[in-house]
N, C-alpha and C positions, 0 to 999 in steps of 0.2 A: 681265465686269461686276464680279466680285469684286475684281479689282485696282483698279478705279475706286473702289469703296467703301472699300477699305483706304487708298488714297491720300487720299481725302476725310477720313477719320478722322485720318490722320497730319497732314494740313494743319491741321485744327482743333486738334489737340494742340499742334503747334508754334506756332500763333497764340496759343493760351492761355498757353503758357509765355513767349512773347515779350512779351505784355501784362503778365504778372506781373513779369518782369524790368524792363521799362520803368517800371512804376509804382514799384517798389522803388527804382530808381535815381533817380527824380524826388524821392522823399521823402528819400533820403540826401543828394542834392545840395541840396535846400531846407534841410535841417537844418544843413548845413555853413556856411551864410552867416549864421548868427545871431551878432550882436555879443556880445562877452563880457559886457557889462553886463546884458544881458537873458537870458543863459544860465541855465537852471535847474540845480539841484544834480543829482548823479548819481542820486539816489533818485527825483527827480521826472521825469526824462527817460523818455519812451516811445521805445524803440528799434524800428526796423523799420517794417513796414507796419501801420497801424491794423487792428483786427479786422474792421471793417465792409468794408474793401476785400478782405480775404482771403475773407470769407464771400460777398461779391458775385461775386468771380471764380470761386470754386469752385462756387457755386450756379449761376452762369451757364453754366459748362461742363457741369454735370449737366443743366440744363434743355435746352441745345442737344443734348446726346447723346440724352437721352430723347425729345425731339421727333423727331430724325432716325430713331431706331429705330422709334418708333411710326408714322411716315410710311411707312417701308419695309415694316413689317408690314402696314399698311393696303393698300399697293399690291400686295403679294404675295397677300393674301387676295382682292383684287379679280381679280387675274390667275388665281388658282386657280379662283375661282368662274366666270370667263369660260371657262376651259378645260373645266370640267366641263359647262357648258351646251352645248358643241360636240359632245359625245359622242352617238352615236346608239345607242339601245337597241333 
């Protein structure tokens, strides 16, 4: 069961990294099609991903991870409690 959990966490990590790369490439691609007449000066340009996207992606990864860990802890405590109830004194 441990291998399955590690595979699940690895899958979520790869998915999160893939989403970040995709979002960044979309912003870079969208920024490259700006006509020169409407292009801002070098000081006014914001390069890379906007802060709210980064905060959302990182926050989402943290929420997903904490939810998964909490759920697994809850299931483990329920199983432990069930196993303790089966013992005969």
